[in-house]
Biopython code that builds the backbone (N, CA, C, O; Angstrom):
import numpy as np
from Bio.PDB.StructureBuilder import StructureBuilder

atoms = [
    (1, "MET", "N", (-9.990, 25.702, 15.227)),
    (1, "MET", "CA", (-10.037, 27.039, 15.816)),
    (1, "MET", "C", (-11.329, 27.790, 15.471)),
    (1, "MET", "O", (-11.930, 28.385, 16.366)),
    (2, "PRO", "N", (-11.782, 27.786, 14.205)),
    (2, "PRO", "CA", (-13.039, 28.481, 13.864)),
    (2, "PRO", "C", (-14.233, 28.001, 14.682)),
    (2, "PRO", "O", (-15.194, 28.746, 14.870)),
    (3, "LYS", "N", (-14.180, 26.765, 15.167)),
    (3, "LYS", "CA", (-15.291, 26.232, 15.954)),
    (3, "LYS", "C", (-15.530, 27.037, 17.231)),
    (3, "LYS", "O", (-16.632, 27.014, 17.779)),
    (4, "LEU", "N", (-14.506, 27.749, 17.710)),
    (4, "LEU", "CA", (-14.644, 28.553, 18.926)),
    (4, "LEU", "C", (-15.795, 29.546, 18.809)),
    (4, "LEU", "O", (-16.474, 29.838, 19.793)),
    (5, "ALA", "N", (-16.010, 30.061, 17.599)),
    (5, "ALA", "CA", (-17.060, 31.057, 17.391)),
    (5, "ALA", "C", (-18.438, 30.491, 17.711)),
    (5, "ALA", "O", (-19.355, 31.237, 18.057)),
    (6, "VAL", "N", (-18.584, 29.171, 17.597)),
    (6, "VAL", "CA", (-19.873, 28.530, 17.852)),
    (6, "VAL", "C", (-20.162, 28.434, 19.345)),
    (6, "VAL", "O", (-21.320, 28.423, 19.763)),
    (7, "PHE", "N", (-19.112, 28.365, 20.135)),
    (7, "PHE", "CA", (-19.286, 28.223, 21.578)),
    (7, "PHE", "C", (-20.028, 29.408, 22.187)),
    (7, "PHE", "O", (-19.940, 30.534, 21.697)),
    (8, "THR", "N", (-20.755, 29.133, 23.259)),
    (8, "THR", "CA", (-21.399, 30.233, 23.976)),
    (8, "THR", "C", (-20.336, 30.981, 24.762)),
    (8, "THR", "O", (-19.214, 30.500, 24.920)),
    (9, "LYS", "N", (-20.695, 32.156, 25.250)),
    (9, "LYS", "CA", (-19.741, 32.961, 26.000)),
    (9, "LYS", "C", (-19.264, 32.210, 27.241)),
    (9, "LYS", "O", (-18.086, 32.263, 27.595)),
    (10, "ARG", "N", (-20.180, 31.519, 27.889)),
    (10, "ARG", "CA", (-19.832, 30.796, 29.114)),
    (10, "ARG", "C", (-18.815, 29.694, 28.832)),
    (10, "ARG", "O", (-17.849, 29.523, 29.576)),
    (11, "GLN", "N", (-19.037, 28.957, 27.761)),
    (11, "GLN", "CA", (-18.095, 27.902, 27.396)),
    (11, "GLN", "C", (-16.737, 28.502, 27.038)),
    (11, "GLN", "O", (-15.694, 27.955, 27.396)),
    (12, "ARG", "N", (-16.760, 29.622, 26.336)),
    (12, "ARG", "CA", (-15.512, 30.261, 25.934)),
    (12, "ARG", "C", (-14.730, 30.744, 27.142)),
    (12, "ARG", "O", (-13.500, 30.689, 27.147)),
    (13, "SER", "N", (-15.431, 31.220, 28.171)),
    (13, "SER", "CA", (-14.738, 31.748, 29.344)),
    (13, "SER", "C", (-13.973, 30.650, 30.067)),
    (13, "SER", "O", (-12.979, 30.924, 30.740)),
    (14, "SER", "N", (-14.430, 29.407, 29.932)),
    (14, "SER", "CA", (-13.725, 28.301, 30.577)),
    (14, "SER", "C", (-12.492, 27.892, 29.768)),
    (14, "SER", "O", (-11.580, 27.251, 30.291)),
    (15, "LEU", "N", (-12.477, 28.266, 28.505)),
    (15, "LEU", "CA", (-11.297, 28.007, 27.684)),
    (15, "LEU", "C", (-10.272, 29.106, 27.917)),
    (15, "LEU", "O", (-10.551, 30.100, 28.588)),
    (16, "ARG", "N", (-9.091, 28.918, 27.358)),
    (16, "ARG", "CA", (-8.066, 29.946, 27.502)),
    (16, "ARG", "C", (-8.457, 31.162, 26.678)),
    (16, "ARG", "O", (-8.666, 31.053, 25.470)),
    (17, "MET", "N", (-8.554, 32.296, 27.311)),
    (17, "MET", "CA", (-8.953, 33.518, 26.616)),
    (17, "MET", "C", (-7.788, 34.076, 25.810)),
    (17, "MET", "O", (-6.628, 33.739, 26.049)),
    (18, "THR", "N", (-8.118, 34.927, 24.859)),
    (18, "THR", "CA", (-7.058, 35.632, 24.157)),
    (18, "THR", "C", (-6.449, 36.632, 25.127)),
    (18, "THR", "O", (-7.044, 36.949, 26.157)),
    (19, "GLU", "N", (-5.283, 37.119, 24.801)),
    (19, "GLU", "CA", (-4.580, 38.016, 25.713)),
    (19, "GLU", "C", (-5.402, 39.264, 26.002)),
    (19, "GLU", "O", (-5.501, 39.693, 27.152)),
    (20, "THR", "N", (-5.991, 39.848, 24.963)),
    (20, "THR", "CA", (-6.773, 41.068, 25.143)),
    (20, "THR", "C", (-7.966, 40.817, 26.050)),
    (20, "THR", "O", (-8.249, 41.618, 26.941)),
    (21, "GLU", "N", (-8.664, 39.716, 25.832)),
    (21, "GLU", "CA", (-9.836, 39.399, 26.650)),
    (21, "GLU", "C", (-9.452, 39.228, 28.108)),
    (21, "GLU", "O", (-10.144, 39.723, 28.998)),
    (22, "SER", "N", (-8.342, 38.523, 28.361)),
    (22, "SER", "CA", (-7.942, 38.285, 29.745)),
    (22, "SER", "C", (-7.520, 39.587, 30.418)),
    (22, "SER", "O", (-7.767, 39.779, 31.609)),
    (23, "ILE", "N", (-6.885, 40.481, 29.663)),
    (23, "ILE", "CA", (-6.496, 41.781, 30.224)),
    (23, "ILE", "C", (-7.740, 42.585, 30.584)),
    (23, "ILE", "O", (-7.805, 43.188, 31.654)),
    (24, "GLN", "N", (-8.725, 42.593, 29.693)),
    (24, "GLN", "CA", (-9.977, 43.305, 29.975)),
    (24, "GLN", "C", (-10.668, 42.702, 31.186)),
    (24, "GLN", "O", (-11.208, 43.421, 32.027)),
    (25, "GLU", "N", (-10.649, 41.383, 31.270)),
    (25, "GLU", "CA", (-11.289, 40.674, 32.378)),
    (25, "GLU", "C", (-10.603, 41.042, 33.694)),
    (25, "GLU", "O", (-11.274, 41.311, 34.691)),
    (26, "LYS", "N", (-9.269, 41.054, 33.699)),
    (26, "LYS", "CA", (-8.517, 41.424, 34.905)),
    (26, "LYS", "C", (-8.793, 42.870, 35.281)),
    (26, "LYS", "O", (-8.991, 43.182, 36.456)),
    (27, "ALA", "N", (-8.808, 43.753, 34.293)),
    (27, "ALA", "CA", (-9.051, 45.172, 34.564)),
    (27, "ALA", "C", (-10.424, 45.362, 35.187)),
    (27, "ALA", "O", (-10.584, 46.146, 36.123)),
    (28, "ARG", "N", (-11.420, 44.642, 34.666)),
    (28, "ARG", "CA", (-12.783, 44.741, 35.196)),
    (28, "ARG", "C", (-12.821, 44.243, 36.638)),
    (28, "ARG", "O", (-13.450, 44.857, 37.500)),
    (29, "PHE", "N", (-12.143, 43.129, 36.891)),
    (29, "PHE", "CA", (-12.114, 42.559, 38.239)),
    (29, "PHE", "C", (-11.417, 43.499, 39.217)),
    (29, "PHE", "O", (-11.896, 43.713, 40.331)),
    (30, "ILE", "N", (-10.277, 44.063, 38.793)),
    (30, "ILE", "CA", (-9.523, 44.979, 39.662)),
    (30, "ILE", "C", (-10.354, 46.219, 39.964)),
    (30, "ILE", "O", (-10.381, 46.687, 41.102)),
    (31, "ALA", "N", (-11.027, 46.748, 38.954)),
    (31, "ALA", "CA", (-11.865, 47.932, 39.161)),
    (31, "ALA", "C", (-12.986, 47.626, 40.143)),
    (31, "ALA", "O", (-13.289, 48.434, 41.021)),
    (32, "MET", "N", (-13.601, 46.458, 39.993)),
    (32, "MET", "CA", (-14.685, 46.055, 40.891)),
    (32, "MET", "C", (-14.156, 45.895, 42.312)),
    (32, "MET", "O", (-14.766, 46.377, 43.267)),
    (33, "ALA", "N", (-13.021, 45.216, 42.448)),
    (33, "ALA", "CA", (-12.437, 44.998, 43.773)),
    (33, "ALA", "C", (-12.058, 46.325, 44.422)),
    (33, "ALA", "O", (-12.280, 46.517, 45.617)),
    (34, "ALA", "N", (-11.495, 47.231, 43.649)),
    (34, "ALA", "CA", (-11.104, 48.537, 44.182)),
    (34, "ALA", "C", (-12.325, 49.316, 44.643)),
    (34, "ALA", "O", (-12.286, 49.989, 45.673)),
    (35, "THR", "N", (-13.413, 49.225, 43.880)),
    (35, "THR", "CA", (-14.651, 49.914, 44.249)),
    (35, "THR", "C", (-15.205, 49.361, 45.552)),
    (35, "THR", "O", (-15.580, 50.117, 46.448)),
    (36, "VAL", "N", (-15.254, 48.040, 45.652)),
    (36, "VAL", "CA", (-15.754, 47.398, 46.874)),
    (36, "VAL", "C", (-14.890, 47.788, 48.062)),
    (36, "VAL", "O", (-15.403, 48.091, 49.140)),
    (37, "TRP", "N", (-13.572, 47.780, 47.862)),
    (37, "TRP", "CA", (-12.639, 48.127, 48.937)),
    (37, "TRP", "C", (-12.854, 49.572, 49.377)),
    (37, "TRP", "O", (-12.876, 49.865, 50.572)),
    (38, "ALA", "N", (-13.012, 50.475, 48.406)),
    (38, "ALA", "CA", (-13.208, 51.892, 48.725)),
    (38, "ALA", "C", (-14.510, 52.095, 49.497)),
    (38, "ALA", "O", (-14.557, 52.878, 50.445)),
    (39, "VAL", "N", (-15.559, 51.393, 49.092)),
    (39, "VAL", "CA", (-16.847, 51.498, 49.781)),
    (39, "VAL", "C", (-16.716, 50.981, 51.209)),
    (39, "VAL", "O", (-17.221, 51.601, 52.145)),
    (40, "ASP", "N", (-16.045, 49.855, 51.378)),
    (40, "ASP", "CA", (-15.833, 49.299, 52.718)),
    (40, "ASP", "C", (-15.076, 50.284, 53.598)),
    (40, "ASP", "O", (-15.435, 50.492, 54.757)),
    (41, "ARG", "N", (-14.032, 50.887, 53.048)),
    (41, "ARG", "CA", (-13.231, 51.852, 53.804)),
    (41, "ARG", "C", (-14.081, 53.057, 54.195)),
    (41, "ARG", "O", (-14.009, 53.525, 55.332)),
    (42, "SER", "N", (-14.879, 53.558, 53.267)),
    (42, "SER", "CA", (-15.677, 54.750, 53.563)),
    (42, "SER", "C", (-16.694, 54.457, 54.663)),
    (42, "SER", "O", (-17.014, 55.337, 55.462)),
    (43, "HIS", "N", (-17.200, 53.235, 54.707)),
    (43, "HIS", "CA", (-18.134, 52.868, 55.781)),
    (43, "HIS", "C", (-17.411, 52.802, 57.124)),
    (43, "HIS", "O", (-17.973, 53.162, 58.158)),
    (44, "LEU", "N", (-16.163, 52.340, 57.100)),
    (44, "LEU", "CA", (-15.393, 52.238, 58.343)),
    (44, "LEU", "C", (-15.240, 53.603, 58.999)),
    (44, "LEU", "O", (-15.319, 53.727, 60.221)),
    (45, "TYR", "N", (-15.020, 54.627, 58.176)),
    (45, "TYR", "CA", (-14.751, 55.958, 58.721)),
    (45, "TYR", "C", (-15.981, 56.854, 58.721)),
    (45, "TYR", "O", (-15.871, 58.069, 58.889)),
    (46, "ASP", "N", (-17.137, 56.262, 58.535)),
    (46, "ASP", "CA", (-18.370, 57.045, 58.489)),
    (46, "ASP", "C", (-18.711, 57.668, 59.838)),
    (46, "ASP", "O", (-19.133, 58.823, 59.906)),
    (47, "ASP", "N", (-18.530, 56.912, 60.895)),
    (47, "ASP", "CA", (-18.957, 57.386, 62.218)),
    (47, "ASP", "C", (-18.104, 58.535, 62.735)),
    (47, "ASP", "O", (-18.344, 59.037, 63.833)),
]
sb = StructureBuilder()
sb.init_structure("model")
sb.init_model(0)
sb.init_chain("A")
sb.init_seg("    ")
for serial, (resi, resn, name, xyz) in enumerate(atoms, 1):
    if name == "N":
        sb.init_residue(resn, " ", resi, " ")
    sb.init_atom(name, np.array(xyz, "f"), 0.0, 1.0, " ", f" {name:<3s}", serial, name[0])
structure = sb.get_structure()
């Protein structure tokens, strides 16, 4: 288990994340998706 600390971030992301990390990752993704969706919607109703 201590060997995980040696891994790069990219290698670690391919491994199973801790619960907190995965929650943060999901929250970041949802926020990004919501932002993109909101921007798309605002462009639709721009005219």
